[in-house]
N, C-alpha and C positions, 0 to 999 in steps of 0.2 A: 454490261459492267466490269464481268468478273476476271475478262481477260486484258483490261487495264494494267498497266506497269505499275502505276503505285497502288492498286490493289492487290495485284501478285506479291509484291514484297511484304504486305503487313503481316504482321503477326496473325495465325489461324484465328484466336479467339475476335481479334479487331476485325478480319475479312469475314469472319459470319455473322458479325453483327452489321456491318456495314452493307452486305448483301442482303441480310435479313430487312433492316430499314428500307433498301432499295424496292424490294418484292410488297412491302406494306405500302411504299407509296404507289408503286404501278396498280395494286389493287384498291385503293382507297381515292387516287385522285381522279375527278370527274373527267379528263381529258386523257388519261390513261387507262383508266378500268376497263378490263375484258379485251385489250388490246395484245395482239402476238408478236407486234413488232413495233419499234418506232426507231426515228432517225436521230441519233447523237452526232452532229455537227462536229467538226475534230479539224482544228487547224493546227498546222506546223510551221514556225518561224525558223529560219535559220539564220546565223548571223556568221560571215567569215570577216577575220582580221588578218592582215600582214601586217608582220612586224618591218618595221623600217630598218634599213639598212644603216 
């Protein structure tokens, strides 16, 4: 999570709060508690436009 671009650019206090919230979620959620790793699907969509002459 910490390597996501939108997290990296947050002010330090906001980044620390967000990452703290993620840690709390990972510790508390029954599907995530105790796991060392989890998958985060990531989809990138690209659009290309060409200006007509």
